[in-house]
C-alpha positions in Angstrom: 79.7 -58.1 -45.0 80.9 -61.5 -46.3 82.7 -63.7 -43.8 85.9 -65.2 -45.0 85.8 -68.9 -45.8 87.5 -71.0 -43.1 90.7 -72.9 -43.9 90.8 -76.7 -43.8 92.9 -76.5 -40.6 90.3 -74.3 -39.0 87.5 -76.6 -40.0 89.3 -79.7 -38.7 90.2 -78.0 -35.5 86.5 -77.1 -35.0 85.7 -80.8 -35.3 87.8 -81.4 -32.3 89.4 -84.0 -34.6 93.1 -83.5 -34.0 93.7 -86.8 -35.6 92.2 -85.7 -38.9 94.2 -84.1 -41.7 97.8 -85.3 -41.1 99.4 -85.7 -44.6 100.4 -89.4 -45.0 101.4 -89.4 -48.7 102.1 -86.8 -51.4 102.6 -87.5 -55.1 106.1 -87.0 -56.3 106.7 -85.1 -59.5 107.4 -88.4 -61.2 104.1 -89.9 -59.9 102.2 -86.9 -61.2 103.9 -87.2 -64.7 103.1 -90.9 -64.8 99.4 -90.6 -63.8 96.9 -91.3 -66.5 94.9 -88.2 -65.4 98.0 -86.1 -66.3 98.1 -87.6 -69.8 94.3 -87.0 -70.0 94.8 -83.3 -69.2 97.6 -83.0 -71.8 95.4 -84.7 -74.4 92.6 -82.2 -73.6 95.1 -79.3 -74.1 96.1 -80.7 -77.5 92.9 -79.6 -79.1 90.2 -81.7 -77.5 89.3 -79.2 -74.7 90.8 -76.5 -72.5 94.3 -76.4 -71.1 93.9 -77.3 -67.5 96.5 -77.4 -64.7 95.8 -79.2 -61.4 93.0 -81.4 -60.3 90.8 -78.6 -59.0 90.7 -77.0 -62.4 90.0 -80.3 -64.2 87.2 -81.1 -61.8 85.6 -77.6 -62.1 85.6 -77.9 -65.9 84.1 -81.4 -65.7 81.1 -80.2 -63.8 80.8 -76.8 -65.5 80.8 -78.5 -69.0 79.3 -82.0 -68.4 78.5 -82.7 -72.0 82.1 -81.8 -73.1 83.6 -83.7 -70.2 81.7 -87.0 -70.8 82.2 -86.7 -74.5 86.0 -86.4 -73.8 85.9 -89.6 -71.8 84.4 -91.4 -74.7 87.1 -90.1 -77.1 90.1 -90.3 -74.7 89.5 -94.0 -73.9 88.4 -94.8 -77.5 85.0 -96.3 -76.6 83.9 -98.9 -79.1 80.5 -97.9 -80.5 78.7 -95.6 -82.9 78.3 -92.0 -81.7 74.9 -90.8 -82.6 73.9 -87.4 -83.9 71.9 -86.4 -80.8 73.2 -84.2 -78.1 75.5 -85.6 -75.3 73.1 -84.3 -72.6 69.5 -83.1 -73.1 66.5 -82.5 -71.0 66.3 -81.7 -67.3 65.9 -81.1 -64.5 67.0 -84.5 -63.0 65.9 -87.1 -63.4 64.4 -86.2 -66.8 67.7 -86.2 -68.7 68.9 -88.1 -71.7 72.5 -89.0 -72.5 74.2 -89.5 -75.9 71.1 -89.6 -78.0 71.3 -92.0 -81.0 74.5 -93.6 -79.7 74.9 -97.4 -79.7 77.5 -99.6 -78.0 77.9 -102.8 -76.0 79.6 -103.2 -72.6 80.9 -106.7 -73.3 82.6 -105.6 -76.5 84.4 -102.9 -74.7 85.4 -105.2 -71.8 86.8 -107.8 -74.2 88.6 -105.4 -76.6 92.0 -106.5 -75.4 91.3 -110.0 -76.7 91.8 -108.6 -80.2 94.9 -106.5 -79.4 96.7 -108.7 -77.0 94.9 -112.1 -76.6 97.7 -113.6 -74.5 97.5 -111.0 -71.8 96.1 -112.4 -68.5 92.5 -111.2 -68.0 91.5 -113.2 -64.9 93.3 -114.8 -62.0 91.0 -116.8 -59.8 91.4 -118.4 -56.4 89.1 -120.2 -54.0 89.3 -120.9 -50.4 88.8 -124.5 -51.4 92.1 -124.5 -53.4 90.7 -124.0 -56.9 93.1 -121.8 -58.8 93.9 -120.7 -62.3 94.1 -118.0 -64.9 92.3 -117.0 -68.1 94.0 -114.9 -70.9 91.9 -112.3 -72.7 91.7 -114.7 -75.6 90.5 -117.6 -73.5 88.0 -115.4 -71.7 86.6 -114.2 -75.0 86.3 -117.8 -76.3 84.5 -118.9 -73.1 82.1 -115.9 -73.4 81.4 -117.0 -77.0 80.6 -120.5 -75.8 78.2 -119.4 -73.1 76.7 -116.8 -75.4 75.9 -119.7 -77.8 74.2 -121.6 -75.0 72.1 -118.6 -74.1 71.2 -117.9 -77.7 70.2 -121.6 -78.1 67.9 -121.1 -75.2 66.2 -118.3 -76.9 67.8 -115.4 -74.9 67.6 -112.2 -76.9 67.9 -108.5 -76.3 66.0 -107.3 -73.3 65.6 -110.8 -71.7 66.9 -111.3 -68.1 69.5 -113.8 -67.1 69.9 -114.3 -63.4 72.7 -115.9 -61.5 73.1 -117.6 -58.1 76.9 -117.8 -58.1 80.0 -117.0 -56.0 82.8 -114.8 -57.2 84.2 -117.3 -59.7 85.1 -117.0 -63.4 81.8 -118.5 -64.5 80.0 -115.5 -63.0 82.1 -113.1 -65.0 81.7 -115.1 -68.1 77.9 -115.2 -67.6 77.8 -111.4 -67.2 79.8 -110.8 -70.4 77.9 -113.4 -72.4 74.5 -111.9 -71.3 75.6 -108.4 -72.1 77.0 -109.4 -75.5 73.4 -110.4 -76.5 71.9 -107.2 -75.2 70.2 -109.2 -72.5 70.1 -108.0 -68.9 72.2 -109.5 -66.1 71.3 -109.8 -62.4 73.2 -111.8 -59.7 72.8 -112.9 -56.1 75.5 -114.4 -54.0 74.8 -118.0 -52.8 75.0 -116.8 -49.2 71.6 -115.2 -49.8 68.7 -117.3 -48.6 65.9 -118.3 -51.0 63.5 -115.7 -49.9 66.1 -112.9 -50.3 66.9 -114.2 -53.8 63.3 -114.5 -54.9 62.4 -111.1 -53.4 64.9 -109.7 -55.9 64.7 -111.9 -59.0 60.9 -112.3 -59.1 60.7 -108.6 -59.7 62.5 -108.9 -63.0 61.1 -112.3 -64.2 64.3 -113.9 -65.5 64.2 -116.3 -68.5 67.3 -118.2 -67.4 68.9 -118.9 -64.0 72.6 -119.9 -63.7 73.0 -121.7 -60.3 75.7 -123.3 -58.3 75.4 -126.4 -56.0 77.3 -124.9 -53.1 80.3 -122.7 -52.1 83.1 -122.7 -49.5 83.4 -120.2 -46.7 85.4 -120.0 -43.6 86.6 -123.6 -43.8 83.2 -125.1 -44.5 81.2 -126.2 -47.5 77.7 -124.9 -47.8 75.4 -127.1 -49.9 72.8 -124.9 -51.8 71.0 -127.6 -53.9 67.8 -127.4 -51.8 67.9 -123.6 -52.0 68.2 -123.7 -55.7 65.1 -125.9 -55.9 63.2 -123.5 -53.7 64.3 -120.5 -55.8 63.3 -122.2 -59.1 59.9 -123.0 -57.7 59.2 -119.3 -57.0 60.3 -118.1 -60.4 57.6 -119.2 -62.9 59.2 -117.0 -65.6 62.2 -119.4 -65.9 62.5 -121.3 -69.1 65.9 -122.8 -68.4 68.2 -123.5 -65.4 72.0 -123.8 -66.1 73.6 -125.7 -63.3 77.3 -125.6 -62.2 78.5 -128.5 -60.2 81.0 -126.3 -58.3 81.6 -128.9 -55.6 83.3 -131.1 -58.2 85.5 -128.4 -59.7 86.3 -127.0 -56.3 87.5 -130.4 -55.1 84.7 -130.8 -52.6 82.7 -133.7 -54.2 84.5 -136.6 -52.6 82.1 -139.6 -52.2 79.3 -138.0 -54.1 77.8 -139.8 -57.1 74.6 -140.1 -59.0 71.9 -137.4 -58.9 73.4 -134.0 -57.9 70.0 -132.9 -56.5 69.5 -130.0 -58.9 66.0 -129.4 -60.1 65.1 -131.5 -63.2 62.5 -131.1 -65.9 59.1 -132.6 -65.0 55.9 -131.4 -66.5 55.2 -129.2 -69.4 55.9 -126.0 -67.6 59.2 -127.0 -65.9 62.3 -125.2 -67.0 64.8 -127.0 -69.2 67.9 -128.0 -67.3 71.4 -127.9 -68.8 74.9 -128.2 -67.2 77.4 -125.3 -67.6 79.9 -127.6 -69.3 77.3 -128.8 -71.9 76.5 -125.4 -73.3 77.1 -125.3 -77.1 79.7 -123.0 -78.6 79.3 -119.8 -80.7 81.3 -118.1 -83.3 83.9 -116.0 -81.4 83.9 -113.5 -84.2 80.1 -113.0 -84.1 79.2 -109.3 -83.7 78.1 -108.1 -80.3 74.5 -106.8 -80.1 74.9 -103.0 -80.3 72.3 -101.3 -78.0 71.2 -97.7 -77.3 73.3 -95.9 -74.7 70.7 -96.2 -72.0 69.7 -99.8 -72.8 69.7 -101.9 -69.5 72.9 -103.7 -68.8 72.2 -105.1 -65.3 69.9 -104.8 -62.4 71.4 -104.2 -58.9 69.4 -104.1 -55.7 69.2 -102.1 -52.5 70.0 -104.0 -49.3 66.4 -105.1 -48.9 66.6 -105.3 -45.1 63.1 -103.8 -44.9 60.6 -104.2 -47.6 61.3 -105.4 -51.2 64.8 -104.5 -52.4 64.7 -101.7 -55.1 65.7 -103.1 -58.5 68.1 -100.5 -59.8 68.7 -100.6 -63.6 72.0 -99.3 -65.1 72.6 -98.7 -68.8 75.5 -99.9 -71.0 76.8 -96.5 -71.9 76.7 -94.9 -68.4 78.5 -97.8 -66.9 81.2 -97.9 -69.6 82.0 -94.2 -69.3 81.8 -94.0 -65.5 84.0 -97.1 -65.0 86.5 -96.1 -67.6 86.8 -92.7 -65.8 87.0 -94.3 -62.4 89.5 -97.1 -63.3 91.7 -95.0 -65.4 91.7 -91.5 -63.9 91.0 -92.1 -60.2 92.4 -95.6 -59.4 95.1 -94.9 -62.0 94.9 -98.4 -63.5 97.0 -99.1 -66.6 96.9 -102.0 -69.0 98.7 -104.9 -67.2 97.8 -103.8 -63.7 96.4 -106.4 -61.4 93.2 -105.3 -59.7 91.5 -107.0 -56.7 88.5 -106.1 -54.6 87.3 -108.4 -51.9 83.6 -108.8 -52.7 80.8 -111.2 -53.5 78.5 -111.2 -56.5 75.7 -109.7 -54.4 77.5 -106.4 -53.9 78.0 -103.7 -56.5 81.8 -103.9 -56.0 81.7 -107.2 -57.9 80.4 -105.3 -61.0 82.9 -102.6 -60.2 85.7 -105.2 -60.1 84.8 -106.4 -63.6 85.5 -102.9 -64.8 89.2 -103.6 -64.6 88.7 -105.4 -68.0 87.7 -102.1 -69.6 91.2 -100.7 -69.1 93.0 -103.9 -70.0 93.9 -104.8 -66.4 94.0 -108.3 -64.9 91.1 -108.8 -62.4 91.5 -111.1 -59.4 88.4 -113.1 -58.4 88.4 -114.7 -54.9 85.8 -117.0 -53.5 85.9 -117.5 -49.8 86.6 -115.6 -46.5 89.2 -112.9 -46.5 90.1 -114.1 -43.0 90.4 -117.8 -43.4 92.5 -119.6 -42.4 93.9 -116.4 -40.8 93.0 -112.7 -40.9 95.7 -112.0 -43.4 94.3 -114.4 -46.0 93.5 -111.5 -48.5 97.0 -110.1 -48.1 98.4 -113.6 -48.8 96.3 -113.6 -52.0 97.7 -110.2 -52.9 101.2 -111.5 -52.5 100.6 -114.7 -54.5 98.9 -112.9 -57.4 101.0 -109.8 -57.6 98.2 -107.4 -56.9 98.9 -103.8 -57.8 95.6 -102.4 -56.5 94.0 -103.9 -53.4 90.4 -103.1 -52.5 88.2 -104.2 -49.6 85.5 -102.9 -47.2 86.8 -100.6 -44.5 85.8 -103.2 -41.8 88.4 -105.6 -43.1 91.2 -103.1 -42.9 90.1 -102.2 -39.4 90.0 -105.9 -38.4 93.5 -106.3 -39.6 94.5 -103.2 -37.6 92.9 -104.4 -34.4 94.7 -107.7 -34.8 98.1 -105.9 -35.1 98.8 -107.3 -38.6 101.6 -105.8 -40.6 101.2 -107.3 -44.1 103.6 -105.0 -45.8 106.3 -106.4 -43.4 105.4 -110.1 -43.5 104.3 -110.3 -47.2 105.9 -109.3 -50.5 103.6 -106.5 -51.5 106.3 -104.7 -53.6 104.0 -104.4 -56.6 101.2 -102.7 -54.6 100.6 -99.1 -55.7 97.1 -98.5 -54.4 94.7 -99.6 -51.6 91.0 -98.9 -51.8 88.5 -98.8 -49.0 84.7 -98.6 -49.2 81.5 -99.7 -47.6 81.9 -97.6 -44.5 83.9 -94.5 -43.5 87.6 -95.3 -42.8 88.7 -93.4 -39.6 92.1 -91.6 -39.4 93.7 -94.5 -37.5 92.7 -96.8 -40.3 94.6 -94.5 -42.7 97.6 -94.5 -40.5 97.6 -98.3 -40.2 97.7 -98.7 -44.0 100.8 -96.4 -44.2 102.5 -98.0 -41.1 101.6 -101.6 -41.8 101.0 -102.0 -45.5 103.2 -99.6 -47.4 104.5 -96.0 -47.4 104.6 -95.4 -51.2 101.0 -96.1 -52.3 97.8 -94.2 -52.7 95.1 -95.0 -50.2 91.7 -94.2 -51.5 88.8 -94.0 -49.2 85.9 -94.3 -51.7 82.2 -93.4 -51.1 79.3 -93.9 -53.5 76.8 -96.6 -53.8 74.8 -99.3 -55.6 72.6 -96.5 -56.9 75.3 -95.3 -59.3 77.5 -98.4 -59.2 80.5 -96.2 -58.5 82.1 -93.8 -56.0 81.5 -90.1 -56.4 84.0 -88.9 -53.8 87.3 -90.8 -53.6 91.0 -91.2 -54.5 93.1 -89.2 -56.8 96.7 -89.7 -57.8 97.3 -86.0 -58.0 96.2 -85.1 -54.5 97.8 -85.9 -51.1 96.4 -88.5 -48.8 95.3 -87.0 -45.4 94.2 -89.1 -42.4 90.5 -89.5 -42.2 89.8 -87.3 -45.3 88.5 -88.4 -48.7 90.7 -86.7 -51.3 88.0 -85.0 -53.2 85.0 -85.1 -55.5 85.4 -87.4 -58.5 85.4 -85.9 -62.0 81.9 -85.2 -63.3 80.4 -85.5 -59.9 79.0 -82.2 -58.5 78.8 -83.3 -54.9 77.7 -80.8 -52.2 76.6 -80.7 -48.6 73.1 -79.2 -48.0 71.8 -77.7 -44.8 68.2 -78.3 -43.8 67.1 -75.3 -45.9 68.7 -76.8 -49.0 71.7 -74.4 -49.1 75.2 -75.6 -50.0 77.5 -75.4 -47.0 81.3 -75.7 -46.5 82.8 -76.8 -43.2 79.5 -78.0 -41.8 77.9 -81.5 -41.8 75.1 -81.7 -44.3 73.1 -84.0 -46.5 75.1 -85.4 -49.4 73.6 -84.3 -52.6 74.5 -84.4 -56.3 73.3 -81.3 -58.1 74.1 -82.3 -61.7 73.3 -85.5 -63.6 75.9 -88.3 -64.1 75.5 -90.9 -66.9 75.7 -93.8 -64.5 72.7 -92.7 -62.5 70.0 -95.4 -62.9 68.0 -95.4 -66.1 65.3 -96.2 -63.6 63.9 -99.0 -61.4 62.5 -102.1 -63.0 58.8 -102.2 -63.4 58.4 -98.6 -62.1 55.7 -96.9 -64.2 56.4 -93.2 -64.8 59.5 -93.6 -62.6 57.4 -92.8 -59.5 59.4 -94.9 -57.1 62.7 -93.7 -58.5 61.7 -90.1 -58.2 60.5 -90.6 -54.6 63.7 -92.3 -53.6 66.2 -89.7 -54.7 64.4 -86.5 -55.7 61.5 -86.0 -53.3 63.4 -83.8 -50.7 65.2 -81.5 -53.2 63.4 -81.5 -56.6 66.0 -81.7 -59.4 68.7 -82.7 -56.9 69.8 -86.2 -56.0 69.7 -86.8 -52.2 71.9 -89.8 -51.5 71.2 -90.4 -47.8 74.6 -89.8 -46.2 76.0 -87.1 -44.0 79.0 -85.3 -45.5 81.3 -82.4 -44.7 82.9 -80.6 -47.6 86.2 -78.9 -46.8 87.2 -75.6 -48.4 89.8 -77.4 -50.7 87.3 -80.0 -52.0 88.2 -82.8 -49.6 85.4 -84.3 -47.6 84.5 -86.5 -44.6 81.6 -89.0 -44.7 79.8 -89.4 -41.3 77.4 -92.3 -42.1 73.7 -92.6 -43.1 71.6 -89.5 -42.6 68.6 -91.7 -41.7 70.6 -93.0 -38.7 71.4 -89.6 -37.2 72.3 -89.1 -33.6 70.4 -85.9 -32.5 71.3 -85.0 -29.0 70.2 -81.6 -27.6 69.9 -80.3 -31.2 73.4 -81.4 -32.2 73.2 -83.8 -35.2 76.0 -86.3 -35.7 76.6 -89.3 -38.0 77.4 -92.6 -36.4 80.9 -93.0 -37.8 82.6 -90.8 -35.2 80.8 -92.6 -32.4 82.1 -96.0 -33.7 85.5 -94.6 -34.1 85.9 -93.8 -30.4 84.2 -96.9 -29.1 85.9 -99.4 -31.4 89.4 -97.9 -30.8 89.3 -99.6 -27.4 91.1 -103.0 -27.7 88.4 -104.7 -25.5 85.7 -103.8 -28.1 85.3 -105.9 -31.2 82.2 -104.2 -32.6 79.4 -101.8 -31.7 76.1 -100.3 -32.7 74.6 -97.0 -31.5 70.9 -96.1 -31.7 69.1 -92.8 -31.0 65.4 -93.6 -30.2 64.4 -90.0 -30.4 61.5 -88.9 -32.7 60.6 -85.6 -34.2 60.0 -83.2 -31.4 61.0 -85.6 -28.7 64.4 -86.7 -27.5 64.7 -90.4 -26.8 67.3 -92.7 -25.3 70.8 -93.1 -26.7 71.6 -96.8 -26.5 75.0 -98.4 -27.2 75.4 -102.1 -27.9 78.9 -103.6 -27.6 80.4 -106.9 -28.7 83.5 -107.4 -26.5 86.7 -108.7 -28.0 87.6 -112.3 -27.3 88.4 -112.8 -23.6 86.7 -109.6 -22.4 83.3 -108.7 -20.9 81.4 -105.5 -20.6 82.3 -104.7 -17.0 82.2 -101.5 -15.0 85.7 -100.6 -16.0 85.1 -100.9 -19.7 81.7 -99.2 -19.4 83.4 -96.3 -17.6 86.1 -95.9 -20.2 83.6 -96.0 -23.0 81.6 -93.2 -21.4 84.7 -91.2 -20.6 86.0 -91.5 -24.2 82.7 -90.4 -25.7 82.4 -87.5 -23.3 85.8 -86.1 -24.1 85.9 -87.2 -27.8 82.4 -86.0 -28.8 80.4 -84.2 -26.1 78.6 -84.9 -22.8 75.4 -85.1 -24.9 76.7 -88.1 -26.6 77.4 -90.3 -23.6 74.9 -93.2 -23.9 72.0 -93.5 -21.6 72.4 -97.3 -21.7 75.2 -99.7 -22.7 74.5 -103.3 -23.3 76.6 -106.4 -24.3 75.3 -108.3 -27.3 76.6 -111.5 -29.1 76.9 -109.7 -32.4 76.0 -106.7 -34.5 73.5 -107.4 -37.3 75.0 -106.6 -40.7 73.8 -106.9 -44.3 75.5 -109.5 -46.5 77.8 -106.7 -47.8 78.8 -105.8 -44.2 76.8 -102.7 -43.4 75.5 -102.3 -39.9 71.7 -102.4 -39.5 71.1 -99.2 -37.6 67.6 -98.4 -38.9 66.0 -101.8 -38.4 67.4 -102.0 -34.9 65.9 -98.6 -34.2 62.6 -99.9 -35.4 62.8 -102.9 -33.1 63.5 -100.6 -30.1 60.5 -98.5 -31.0 58.2 -101.5 -31.1 58.4 -103.2 -34.5 58.5 -107.0 -34.0 61.9 -108.6 -34.8 60.4 -110.7 -37.6 59.1 -107.6 -39.3 62.0 -105.3 -38.8 64.4 -106.9 -41.3 64.5 -109.7 -43.9 66.7 -112.4 -42.3 67.7 -113.7 -45.7 69.3 -110.3 -46.4 71.5 -110.4 -43.3 74.9 -112.0 -42.7 73.9 -113.0 -39.1 70.1 -112.8 -38.6 70.3 -114.8 -35.4 71.6 -111.8 -33.4 68.6 -109.6 -34.1 66.6 -111.1 -31.3 69.2 -109.7 -28.9 67.9 -106.2 -29.5 64.3 -106.8 -28.7 63.1 -104.9 -25.6 63.6 -107.2 -22.6 65.9 -109.6 -24.3 68.6 -111.1 -22.1 72.0 -110.2 -23.4 
């Protein structure tokens, strides 16, 4: 006899999560009519596909008929390119699939199409913590791309060559990406807060022909000189034929008193790379045709965090990125031409590539170089007010920091143009959802978004047709067949399981760089469930398609046979005003339960005393279970994080199990490597 499927309310009640599920926003009839996804559904019904009503029906069709769905995205958004005669999707099972056989296109051509239709429209607003500010119209952006394209062409860059960048989130980085892509060359960027070893661990794998590098960058009220780092990087990249230097300290107003040699590497010896300045690059014909490339031709190389071992060089193709980002920008974020799109990011995080996608839909993208919290925690909200942002995105930790500080930006700033807020990088707890609606705005769509560098997108996230409920991601994105698997590989509803994708998506990597027969790629995603993508997160799917992410599945807390992700643990601990940050580690191994150890960073003016320790234990006992009360609680000076803000649970666990600190993580890949020593057994905290 089949058991009835539980309702959402029953599932949420079973979680003991009474704070989950409260409806915070619902679309009005007018909002539904105005949403681009509604127009898309009407377009389908007018002869391009089935007549579909409601998001669930659209999603089910998108995953039941993936070839028809992704073909419709091409047609609806009018992708510029030549559709081939081959099938939209062929081959299988994953990863042995091919998309849009015989098709050619170019990402940069599609990103700059507005330059032809409306050259005066603002394409880029840029701001720096140093005070640098300005705008570029689509016409100006296209002209600058043509100029840099001419410079790269003069240096011999052609289709398939790699162009690397060591740049902050500034217009020159965006121009470099588009100029590189326009030639059919391959882009790869690292943020200048990466140390030399971290950069060369990444870039040496792809053997770039050209490096575009900056002399320094501002952050948190300080100027960080990177000239020596650039010298060190160039010395470790023998493939380089040219280095293009940007004297950012001058344009950012930081060069007072400097003159003469800027300290960048010069040409010496027959094998030394040619050196040019950014401003000296020759121009190119703005009307020159973009290099049309096959659908799966590499566009850029992104990298896994690289905290342990060499970062994985993840290659994405022109066609997959164009289709996925058009779908995400237009149908999930509901961006229209003329919207102003901001995401707080650096060039070393996939969200920078994602931010650039605003150009594909004719939006204005806001580039910010600096700290989101300098000179005060609300700096990013001040930026949103000044630039008229309509969609504001950040990592979940920034929203939670604003909440803990008691900020109310919607009451102290003019955010009247704001229609959407995006959150990613970590699960956003229910109280984070409520803070957005209490402190930022009532009439906006909050989208908690989850995905990864691996696909350069989110595959569960926001939706303008669905209500926003506290702590719950609205649903699976179109074309993304996301499921939760139990240990036996069965799809489950209302239970925490492995996040898997059971059907291919065009923005899945075309492979890893220099990975013969795709052996490393297959082992990374398809070893556990052949033909099924295992992402490495815990997820619970709700009966109505909503979902909750619980953190990395390789950082599981397994107490007395009860598995739990770490996000719920952090939610309880960090809700205490005396706690600024925390990290929890389960040292258990297969077949043997270990110690559950909690590390706490107290808020300013507080210490981990007996009272706070008692309240932490009590909160975890009542909020989770007696099994999840830590065996040990320690105060530490900081929680180690990657440069994109993710907590280092797995490396710290390795340290606790005996791995030397120096071998547990690459310090150049961390935002605060100095705190790692605090987690060594016997360290004084």
